C-alpha positions as CSV (number, residue, x, y, z in Angstrom):
1,M,-45.8,-5.5,11.8
2,E,-44.6,-9.1,11.6
3,L,-41.0,-10.0,12.4
4,C,-39.2,-13.4,12.9
5,G,-40.9,-16.4,14.3
6,V,-44.2,-16.3,12.4
7,N,-46.2,-19.5,12.6
8,I,-46.3,-20.3,8.9
9,M,-48.2,-23.5,9.4
10,M,-51.4,-21.5,10.3
11,R,-51.2,-19.9,6.8
12,E,-52.5,-23.0,4.7
13,L,-55.7,-22.7,3.1
14,P,-58.4,-25.3,1.9
15,S,-57.9,-27.2,-1.3
16,S,-58.5,-25.3,-4.5
17,T,-61.0,-25.9,-7.3
18,K,-61.2,-24.7,-11.0
19,E,-62.7,-21.5,-9.8
20,H,-59.8,-19.8,-8.1
21,D,-58.4,-16.3,-7.7
22,V,-54.7,-15.9,-7.9
23,T,-52.2,-13.4,-6.1
24,V,-49.5,-12.1,-8.2
25,I,-46.4,-11.2,-6.1
26,L,-43.8,-8.9,-7.6
27,T,-40.8,-7.4,-5.8
28,Y,-39.3,-3.9,-6.7
29,Y,-36.1,-2.2,-6.2
30,G,-36.2,1.1,-8.0
31,Q,-37.5,-0.1,-11.4
32,I,-39.9,2.8,-11.8
33,E,-40.6,2.2,-15.5
34,K,-41.3,-1.5,-15.1
35,L,-43.5,-0.8,-12.2
36,N,-45.6,1.7,-14.2
37,E,-45.8,-0.7,-17.1
38,H,-47.1,-3.5,-15.0
39,C,-49.7,-1.3,-13.4
40,K,-50.7,0.0,-16.9
41,F,-51.0,-3.7,-18.0
42,F,-53.1,-4.9,-15.2
43,S,-55.4,-1.9,-15.5
44,S,-56.0,-2.7,-19.1
45,L,-57.1,-6.3,-18.6
46,P,-60.7,-7.3,-19.1
47,H,-62.8,-7.2,-16.0
48,D,-63.3,-10.9,-15.8
49,L,-59.6,-11.3,-15.5
50,K,-58.5,-8.5,-13.2
51,S,-61.5,-9.2,-10.9
52,R,-59.8,-12.5,-10.0
53,L,-56.2,-11.3,-10.0
54,H,-54.8,-9.8,-6.8
55,I,-51.6,-7.9,-7.4
56,M,-49.0,-7.3,-4.7
57,F,-45.9,-5.1,-5.1
58,I,-43.2,-5.2,-2.4
59,N,-40.6,-2.5,-2.3
60,D,-37.3,-4.0,-1.0
61,G,-36.2,-0.9,0.8
62,F,-35.5,1.3,-2.1
63,N,-35.9,5.0,-1.4
64,D,-37.5,6.6,-4.6
65,Q,-38.9,9.7,-2.7
66,G,-42.4,8.2,-2.6
67,A,-42.7,7.3,-6.4
68,F,-43.5,3.6,-5.5
69,E,-46.5,4.5,-3.5
70,D,-47.7,7.3,-5.8
71,I,-47.6,5.1,-8.9
72,I,-49.5,2.3,-7.3
73,Q,-52.0,4.7,-5.7
74,A,-52.7,6.4,-9.2
75,Y,-53.6,3.0,-10.6
76,K,-55.4,1.6,-7.6
77,P,-58.9,2.3,-9.0
78,G,-58.1,0.2,-12.1
79,F,-57.4,-3.2,-10.5
80,N,-56.9,-5.1,-7.2
81,V,-53.5,-4.0,-5.8
82,E,-51.7,-3.7,-2.6
83,G,-48.2,-2.2,-1.9
84,Y,-45.8,-3.1,0.9
85,K,-42.5,-1.5,1.8
86,V,-39.4,-2.6,3.7
87,T,-38.6,0.3,5.7
88,Q,-34.8,0.0,5.7
89,D,-32.7,-1.2,2.9
90,V,-31.0,-4.4,4.3
91,G,-29.2,-5.5,1.2
92,F,-30.5,-7.9,-1.5
93,N,-33.8,-9.3,0.2
94,N,-35.9,-10.4,-2.7
95,H,-36.5,-13.7,-0.9
96,G,-37.6,-12.1,2.3
97,C,-40.0,-9.9,0.3
98,R,-41.5,-13.1,-1.2
99,N,-42.0,-14.6,2.2
100,L,-43.7,-11.3,3.3
101,G,-46.0,-11.5,0.2
102,M,-47.0,-15.1,0.9
103,L,-47.7,-14.3,4.5
104,N,-50.1,-11.5,3.5
105,S,-51.7,-13.3,0.5
106,K,-55.3,-14.3,0.9
107,T,-55.5,-16.7,-1.9
108,F,-54.6,-20.5,-2.2
109,W,-52.8,-20.1,-5.5
110,N,-50.0,-17.6,-5.9
111,F,-47.9,-16.5,-8.9
112,L,-44.4,-15.3,-7.9
113,I,-42.6,-13.4,-10.8
114,D,-39.8,-10.7,-11.0
115,I,-40.4,-7.2,-11.9
116,D,-38.5,-7.6,-15.2
117,C,-40.7,-10.4,-16.3
118,F,-43.9,-9.7,-18.3
119,V,-46.7,-12.1,-18.8
120,K,-49.2,-12.0,-21.6
121,E,-53.0,-11.7,-21.1
122,D,-53.6,-15.1,-22.5
123,T,-51.3,-16.6,-20.0
124,Y,-53.1,-15.1,-17.2
125,R,-56.4,-16.4,-18.6
126,S,-55.0,-19.9,-18.9
127,I,-54.0,-19.7,-15.3
128,L,-57.4,-18.6,-14.2
129,E,-59.5,-20.8,-16.4
130,N,-57.7,-24.1,-16.2
131,E,-57.9,-26.4,-13.2
132,L,-54.8,-26.4,-10.9
133,N,-53.8,-29.5,-9.1
134,P,-53.1,-28.9,-5.5
135,A,-50.4,-31.6,-5.7
136,E,-48.6,-29.8,-8.4
137,Y,-46.7,-26.5,-8.9
138,Y,-45.8,-25.0,-12.2
139,V,-42.7,-23.5,-14.0
140,F,-42.6,-21.5,-17.2
141,K,-40.4,-21.2,-20.3
142,V,-38.6,-17.9,-20.8
143,H,-37.5,-15.9,-23.8
144,F,-35.3,-12.8,-23.7
145,D,-35.1,-9.5,-25.5
146,H,-31.5,-9.0,-24.3
147,I,-28.2,-11.0,-24.2
148,D,-28.1,-13.3,-21.3
149,N,-26.8,-16.7,-20.4
150,P,-29.7,-19.2,-20.9
151,E,-28.0,-21.6,-18.4
152,D,-28.7,-19.1,-15.7
153,Y,-32.4,-19.9,-16.2
154,D,-32.2,-23.7,-16.4
155,L,-35.0,-25.5,-14.6
156,F,-33.5,-27.2,-11.5
157,D,-34.1,-30.8,-12.6
158,P,-31.3,-33.1,-11.3
159,K,-32.4,-36.0,-13.4
160,K,-32.5,-33.9,-16.5
161,L,-35.9,-35.2,-17.4
162,L,-37.3,-31.9,-18.6
163,K,-35.5,-30.4,-21.5
164,Y,-36.7,-26.8,-21.2
165,V,-35.0,-23.5,-20.3
166,C,-37.3,-22.2,-17.5
167,H,-37.0,-19.3,-15.1
168,P,-35.5,-20.5,-11.8
169,N,-37.6,-18.3,-9.5
170,I,-41.1,-18.0,-11.2
171,W,-43.6,-20.2,-9.6
172,L,-47.3,-20.8,-9.9
173,I,-47.7,-22.4,-6.5
174,S,-50.2,-23.1,-3.7
175,K,-49.7,-21.8,-0.2
176,P,-49.2,-25.4,1.4
177,C,-46.7,-26.3,-1.3
178,F,-44.7,-23.0,-0.7
179,W,-44.7,-23.5,3.1
180,S,-43.6,-27.1,2.7
181,S,-40.1,-25.6,2.0
182,G,-40.2,-23.6,5.2
183,G,-40.2,-20.5,3.0
184,Y,-37.2,-18.7,1.4
185,D,-34.2,-18.9,3.7
186,V,-33.0,-15.6,5.0
187,E,-29.5,-17.2,5.4
188,F,-29.4,-16.1,1.7
189,T,-30.5,-12.5,2.3
190,G,-27.6,-10.4,1.0
191,M,-26.7,-12.7,-1.8
192,R,-28.3,-14.1,-4.9
193,H,-28.1,-17.9,-4.4
194,G,-31.4,-18.8,-2.7
195,D,-33.6,-19.9,-5.6
196,K,-32.2,-23.4,-5.9
197,E,-32.3,-23.9,-2.2
198,F,-35.9,-23.0,-2.1
199,W,-36.7,-25.5,-4.9
200,M,-34.7,-28.3,-3.2
201,S,-36.5,-27.8,0.0
202,I,-40.0,-28.2,-1.3
203,D,-41.6,-31.4,0.0
204,K,-41.1,-33.7,-3.1
205,E,-43.2,-36.5,-1.6
206,K,-46.2,-34.3,-1.6
207,Y,-45.7,-31.9,-4.6
208,E,-44.4,-32.4,-8.1
209,H,-43.5,-29.7,-10.6
210,F,-44.7,-29.4,-14.3
211,L,-44.1,-27.0,-17.1
212,W,-47.1,-24.8,-17.6
213,E,-48.6,-25.9,-21.0
214,P,-52.3,-26.7,-20.4
215,N,-54.0,-28.6,-23.1
216,G,-50.7,-28.6,-25.0
217,E,-50.7,-24.7,-25.2
218,E,-47.4,-23.1,-25.2
219,H,-46.9,-20.2,-22.6
220,S,-43.7,-18.3,-21.9
221,I,-42.4,-15.5,-19.7
222,H,-40.8,-12.5,-21.4
223,V,-37.7,-11.3,-19.6
224,R,-37.3,-7.6,-20.3
225,S,-33.7,-6.1,-19.9
226,P,-33.1,-6.5,-16.3
227,N,-31.8,-3.2,-14.6
228,R,-28.5,-4.8,-13.3
229,A,-27.3,-1.3,-12.0
230,K,-30.3,-1.1,-9.7
231,S,-30.2,-4.8,-8.7
232,Y,-26.6,-4.6,-7.7
233,L,-26.5,-1.2,-5.9
234,N,-26.2,-3.0,-2.6
235,Q,-23.7,-5.6,-3.7
236,S,-21.1,-4.5,-1.1
237,N,-23.4,-6.1,1.6
238,E,-23.4,-9.5,0.0
239,R,-21.6,-12.3,2.1
240,A,-20.2,-14.1,-1.0
241,T,-17.2,-15.4,1.1
242,G,-19.4,-17.3,3.3
243,L,-21.5,-19.0,0.5
244,K,-19.9,-22.5,0.6
245,Y,-20.4,-22.6,4.3
246,I,-24.0,-21.5,4.1
247,I,-24.9,-23.9,1.4
248,D,-23.4,-26.8,3.4
249,F,-25.4,-25.6,6.4
250,V,-28.6,-25.3,4.5
251,E,-28.4,-28.8,2.9
252,K,-27.7,-30.3,6.2
253,R,-30.5,-28.5,7.8
254,N,-33.1,-29.5,5.2
255,E,-32.4,-33.2,6.0
256,D,-34.1,-32.4,9.4
257,K,-37.8,-31.5,8.6
258,E,-38.4,-29.9,12.0
259,K,-35.3,-27.5,11.5
260,K,-36.3,-26.8,7.9
261,L,-39.7,-25.4,9.1
262,K,-38.1,-23.2,11.6
263,K,-36.3,-20.8,9.2
264,S,-36.3,-17.1,9.9
265,L,-38.8,-15.7,7.5
266,I,-39.1,-12.0,8.2
267,C,-36.2,-10.3,10.0
268,F,-36.8,-6.7,8.8
269,E,-39.4,-4.1,9.5
270,W,-42.0,-3.4,6.9
271,R,-45.3,-1.6,6.5
272,K,-48.3,-1.7,4.1
273,V,-48.3,1.6,2.1
274,V,-51.2,1.2,-0.3
């Protein structure tokens, strides 16, 4: 078990080459049908792809009477998969779960996506077969099969240089780049406003973001009807009244690189279940 105070700087790995494996990190909060669909998809991939993809599902404290573990265990013979579970529901904790995933990932490159986002086989193939630049991290276009506000998915681009609607928390990112931010900030645990803070805190002097379109190919993420009822079950725990104070605190802290790298990463108990 790992709690607060993990030495994240020891988690960096050597530079990548064209031949790279990728860990796919997905967090879960009761979306049983989507979990089952993801497992079925990864099991169906050709061997040359799924042998290089390492799938990690992290249950954010949802009590589903063991369904999370049972589903992953049933599909485990079909692809590389691990399952982790937060042992107590501490409120919205997607970002803390992502920190947990990155701490346990064994690959240099990592693909962080949401459980309601689906990626095509050719996109995974493009990620594995194209050379990835360690000085870059990548964002993805999105399209929806439900009514949503596209502005909620704008790429965080203060200079408005990139004119694409991109998902705000889907990243193809290296470990050193991820940890240059200090990780997701658990000051935002319990509310849904940490994605922009994470992006703003990445070391922009070392890393630059690009839209994923290798060789001019267009790739996009399919966002499939988010289960808002599940996502907001623990909304009563959210500290929305303190949001302005916390944003001010975070922006001031990020100006001090030493403080930025001392974020609390894992302040909840967890265990590996698969």
